[in-house]
N, C-alpha and C positions, 0 to 999 in steps of 0.2 A: 050243676051246669056254670060253667064262668058267664059271669058278669060282663066282659071286656069282649064283646063283638068282632073282635079281630083275633080273637084268640078260639074262636068256635067254629069250625066246618072248613077251616083254612089249613088243613093238615100238610106236610110234604107229601110227595109223591114224584115217581120218575118223572112225569111230565115238569113238574117246577126244581126240584131237587136233583142235582147231579155231584157227588163228589170232586173237590177239586183236585187236579192232578195236570202235571206239565204234558203226558204224555199225548193227549189228545192234540196237542199243539204243533206235532209233525206231521197226524194225520192232515189236519186243516191245510199244512202247508204244502204238503203235497197233492191236495184234491185243486187249491187254488194256483199254485204257482209251479207244479208238474215238472217243466224243464227248467225254472229258474235253478242256478250253481249253488248248491248246499255246501259241497267239500271242496277244497282245493288241497290236493296234497303232491307237491314236486310236479309232475307232471300230468297225474291223473285228477279228471273232473268227475263228480259225483252231481247228478241233480235231484228235487228234493223228492221226484218220485222213485228213483233207486234208493235212495237214503230209506225212504219210509219202507222200501220191500225187502231191503238188505237187514233193517231193522227187527221186522215179522218174520225173515230166515231165522235171524239168531233167536230169537223167544221162540220159534217152532223149532228147532234145533234143540234147545235147552228142556224143554217139556218132553221132549223124546228122551230126554236120558232123565227124566223124571224130577226136573227141578218144577218146585210148585210155591205156591205162599209161604213166607216164612223163611225160606232156605237162603244160604246166602252166597252169592258167586263175587269171587273175587277177581280182579284183572290188575297186573303188573303192564301196562301201557302208557307209552310217550302219548306227547299229542298228536294221534293218529286218525284216521278213519274208524281203525275199529276200537277207539275209545269211545267217541260219538256215537257208535253203534252201541257200546254197550248202554250207555245212559237210557238207551230206549229199549233196547231187547229184553236188557235185565229184568224191568220192572214191568215189562209188558205179560210177564210170566208171573207176577205177583213177588217175585224176588226179591233180593234185596242188593243193590250194588255196593260192595266192597272195593275203595281204590285205594290200593298201597303205596305210598312214596317211592317212587324209583328208586332214592338213596338213603334208604334204608339198611341196617346192616342186615346180616341173615338169623341172628337170635330175635331182634324184635319182629322180624316177618314172619318167621315162625309163632311167635307168642301171637301176633294179631289173626295169623290163620285157625291156628286153634281157638280164640276166644272167639271166634267170628264163626266158627264149627262150617268151614266154607267147605261146600261140596264139587266147584268148580272153580278152576284158575286158567284164566286165558291171560298167556303171560309173552313177552316181545322177548324175541332170541338175544337182545342187547342187554337181558339180566339174566341170563340163564343160571350164568354162574352164581350168584348171591340167591336166585331162587332155587336151584339145585340144592345148595348147601341149607337154604331154610326148610325145603320137605326133608331133608334127612331128618332134622331137630326137631320137625314138627310132629305131633301125636296125628293128625287129621290126614287122610288121605284122599285129596280131591280128586278130581276128572281132572287132567290137564291138557290145555289145549295150546299149542304153540301159534303164534303171530310171528310171520315172517314178513318183515315191510319192504315188498318189492323194489318200492322206490328209491330207499336207502337199504340195501340189504346189510344184517350184520353176520358177523362172524360164530357169533355164540351158537352153541350145539340146539338141536332139537331135543327136547325132553320128553318128549312122547311121539306116538306116532301118529298123532292126530292133529292135523294141521288146519288153522281158524279158515282158511277158504274153503276148505273141500268140508267142515263143517257147516258153515253158512250156507253151503250150495245144497248141503242135506234138508236144510230146511222147507218151508211152505212159505213163499213168498203173499199167501192170501189167508196166513195164519190170523183165525180168531182170536185176538189178543185180550188180553184182562183186563178190564178198567177195576181200579181201585171198589171196592164195597162200601169203605168207610176211607173220607181223607186224613185219617188220621193213622193210617197204615204207612208202616215204614216204607220209604224210598230207596235211601243211601244209608252206607254208616262210612263215618271218617274218624280217624283214631289221631288223637292229640298229640302233640308232639315226643309227650313221655319224656320230659326234662328231669322229672322226679320219679324215681320207680317206671311201671310200668304206664305205658299209654292208655287213655281213657277211651272207649269207644263211642263217639257222639254218633245219635240216631235221628235222622230226619224222615219226616212224612211229608206224604204227598201234598197236603194243603199247604205248608210251608215252600215246598219247592215252586208250586204254581203261584204262589201271591210275591216271590221273589222274579218270575219272569216281568211282571207287570209292574216293579217296582225299581229293578234293574232298566228296563226301559225307559221310564219316566227320569231317574235318576240321571241317567247318562246319556240322555235325548237322544236316544236311538231313534231312526224314522224308518220307515220300509226299505227293505234291502240295504243294510247296513252290511259292510264287509269286515269281518271282525279276525284280529292277527291273534292268535293263538301264543301269547309271551308267557303266560299265567299255565302253570301247570294244572292241568285238567283235575290231578289226582288230589289236589289243596282244594276242601271244600266244594267239591264237583264243581269247580272250575269257578267260583262263587254264581254257580247257578246260571252262566252262559250258555253252556251245552242246550240247557231245554230253552232259556231267553230267545235265543237267535231262531228260532222255529216262528215264534210271534210275531216278529215282524220278517221273516222269510230270508234271513240275513244267510251270510256266505260266511262259514267258517274256512278259515286260511289256514293248515295246519302246520304247525312248525316243532319239527323234530326236536333241534338243537337250540337253543337262545342265543344266537350268536348273531354280531353287529353286523355283519354283509347279507345275513341271510335275511335280517329283520329289513333292513334298508331296501333292499330289492323286492320282497314281499310289499312292504309300503307303495311304493311305486310302480311296479308291475302292476299291483292288484289294486291300484288307489283304496286299499286300506281306510276304512274310516274310524275304526274303535281299538283300542287295545288296552290291557289292564295288565297291573304287575306290581310289584315292589320297588322301592327305588334303584335297587341294584340293574334292575332292566334298563332306567334311566342313565347311571352310569356307565353300562355297556353301550348305548348310543352314541351319547355324547363322548367319551374316549376313545371313539373306533377312531380308526388310521382313515387318510383321506383315500386310500384307495379302497376301502369300505363302505364310507359314506356317498349318499346319492343326496340330490337336491329334491326336498318334498314339497312341492308347489299346490299342496292343498292342506288344509286345517285335518290332523290327527285328534281323535278325543282320546286322552290317556287317563286312566283310572288307577291312581296309584291308592295305597292304604295305610294305614297306621300313622308313624311318626312323619309330620311333613318334609320335604326335601328342604334343605337350605335356600333362601330368595335367590343366590345367585345361580343354582341351578334350575330353578323352576325360570328365571330369566334366559337361560341357555335353549332351555326346552322349548321355549315361547319362540325363542329364534328359528329354532330349529324346525318348526314348524307343528307342535304339539299345542293343543290347549287339556288343562290339565282339571280332575276333578278328584277332590281329597275325599276318601271313605275310608272307614274303620269298621270292622266287625271282628269275629272271632269264628272260629272253628264252629262252635256252639251256637251261631247266629246264622248261619249261612253261608257267612262270608260277610261281606257289608250289612251293617245295620247302621251306621250313620254317615250323615253327608253333610259337609262345610259348604252350605248353600249360598252361595255368594250373590250379594246386592250388588247391582249396577252401581251406587250411589255411594261404596268401597271405592271405586277404582278412582277417585277423585280425592281419596284420604292421601295426609300426609305419610312417605315410604314408610314410617315406624308402625303407624297404625296399621295400614294395609299389612305389613306382614304380623303383624300381634293377630290379625282376624285370620290370616292364611293358615296360624298355626293351630288351628282350633281343629278338634275333629268336628263340631256343628250340632246337628239336631237329627231327631230321629227318621230313620228311611220310611220311604212311603209305605210302606207294608209293616212297619213296627208300630206298636201300642203306646209303648212308654219307655222315657230314656229320661233319667236324673243321677244325679249324687248324691249318696246317704253317707251318714253313719251308720257304719254297718252293725255296728253293736245295738245301737239305737233306732234303727231301722227310719231315722228321719233325715229330710233334706236339708243338705247343709245350705246355709246362706247364699244366695245368688251374687259373691261379693268376688268372684273370679280369684277368690283366696283361698278361702277355707276348704281345705283337702277332704275328700271324702273317697268311697269305693262308686264306680260308674256302674249304674242300675241299670235291666233292660226288661219288658216283658213285653210278648206280643206271639204273634203266629208264626213269626220266624224266628223263635226260640227253641232249638230243640226238643224232643220228645225226652231226651233223657239221658244217660249213660247206661250203656249196654252191660246188663249182669252186675249193675255196680249201683244199688240203693240209695246205700248210704253217701256216694257221692253225689248221685242224683239230688238229695233230699237237702245236703248241703248246698248245692247250687241253688238251690231254689226256695231256701229259707225267708219267710218272709213275705211269698207271693213275687219274688222279683228274680231273676237270673244274676247273679252275684261274678262280675266280668271277672275279679282280680286287678282289676287297673285301678289306679288311681286317678283321679283329677279332679278339676274344679267346675263351677258352674256359673258362668259368666251372666250378669244382670238380663241379657236379653234369652237365656234360655238355651244358649251354645254353650256345651260341654266342651273342655280339653284335657286331655291327660297329661298327668306330671310323670306318672312312674309305674310300673307292675309292683304291687302291694312287695312282692319279694325282689326286688331291684332299688329299693329305697336304701341310700347311704345313712346310717346312723354313727355320726362322727360326735366325740363327747356330748352325748345327749341331743343333740340338731339333726333333723331329719333334712335330709340332701339329695334333691331330685337328681337321678343322673342325666335324666331327658334334658334339663337346665344348664348340666354342663356341657353336654354335647351339641348341644345347641349353640353357645360359645364357643366351642372348639369348629364347628362346621364352619363358619365364619371368616376362621384362618384362611387365607388364601394357599396353603399349600396344603389342606387337609380334602382327600378326597372321600375317605371314611371312618369314623372313630367309634367308641362305646366306652362307656364308663361303668364301672363295676366296683363294688367295696373291697379292701384290702386289707386285713385283720391287722390292727394294730394295738402295739402294748399298752399305748399312754391312751390313745381316742376309743377304743374297740373297734372302728372301722376309717379307714379314710380312703378319697375317691382314687381309682387307677385307671387311667385312660391308655386304649390301645386304638393308634392310628396309622390309617394307611395313607400315605403320602399319594399326591396327584404324579402320573409321569415326569419324570424330569425335576419335580418341586424338592426342596431340602430344608430341614428346618431342624433344631436341637430340641431337646426335652427342657433345658432351662427356657429356652424362646416360649414354647409352648404352655409352660407353667406359669412366666410371666404374663403371658398373652390372657390367659383364664384369669389373674389375681388382678390386674387390670379392668376389667369387667364383670367379676362376681366377689360377693363376702368372701375374704381370705379364706375363710373355713372351709369353704363350697371349693375352692379350686384344686386341682389334682398334684397330690405328692410327687407320684410316679406316671412317666409316661413312657409305654414300649410301641416301639416301632416294627407292627408287623401285619400280615394279612389278617384280617379277621375274619374268624370263623361265622359261615354261613349256611342256613340250612337251605334246602333246593328251591326253598320260595323266596330267598332272598333277605331272611330275617336274621339277623345275629343271634348268636347262640352265647347269652351272657351266661350259662351254666357252664360251659367250659373256660370262658375267661376268668370267670371267678376262680378256677382251680389255677389258671395261670398267675392271676393275679397274686395269688399266697407266695410263689417265688419269686416274684418281680422285684 
């Protein structure tokens, strides 16, 4: 018998303990706000009662086809109502939702389908060509369901005789859906970008997804009934868990099939959008829109942006356009956002240089993260909080993945020492805020000196002609490596390589300045991240 009275006769039971899951949030929203608009898609409006009923129908139809706990249901979908329904309907059966990146090539799609052992594939007709080829390459033979978006019809062929609407109609809107027995059960599978070798399958659990709903709400300042514009792909970290988060606050999802300037401005103004998320490329699309695409925004719109902070000039222009920016940072392995640049009102009065320095930081741990620091990855000791000593950003907590699917070696390596190793290099400031300096693989080592590509990029971004840039290592016989910059100029702007190099040499130690400037369109992923692995190949011949 324990001497601790709080450990005796106070056990878990169904009345006082239920596994955390985001799925029940939709049930609550449908009960409390059944007639509130949940989804806007073109001319289509779906209220919460219908959203919940259709998700249950999808779950029921999947269960009739034998889908059960532990199975994988893959989807190749844009930001459409079907994608939102999949985020609830699939886990309602106990199955795991696997969102395919719509820009991947067929061999990688085939690899993912096989690795995930997909039992069902729901695919938008827009992507039928790549999916048809991927299915021919894959060993698995999933049940294929075609989604035909009637609001924005696609010319792609149907790959099966099974239409999504007919499939859902065959399900029961009163389906007794399955709650997880254990909150540690997998809810979704997301593959990393796979820039080196095959991508790794990142597994999320119900607990982490549920906690992200509360954390997202707090971190982004959302209140009841926000209107959220889907500029961020829902296949990316499950849309940073916002498909589930909005049910917590009975928000409205405004679907956006394609991220185009006019469509964004129209949606923001017409639907009075309050929140959106995205990479800096979304900012560029908004700011560089033509006059006939832009519309005046008369209300403040909260914009969550991730990774490296945009240049001060971009932030100023976004503010003038009506956007309030929140700087986040995270990884696929952390359900999306894991840090927040928590802004102090006192910083508003700082001199511009000091204020800019604070904006450049990735910040402090997200409300649902238990640990965040910068460590020496060899000794696993925290680096001095001096804002200068470089180490690896480490995270721990309930919004860190379960691990990599079928890859115990990579999982063990990622969790070595009881922390998740991000692979990102950064510094720890005296006030506890972290700041990224580079990916470990992106550090340029020139003549034995480490050069942060981010530091060089920051200087280039301050040039008035630069719209987008990226710096990578170029092999060099004498120095080993030297910085090579790829630059996209703003529309109508001009600049020369010599001018850019001189600009950098005036603002950096000379060894850090790029020796080569390439003016070109910078390759990006579908989520707006620069594909440095491609640039490293191009740099060899620059």
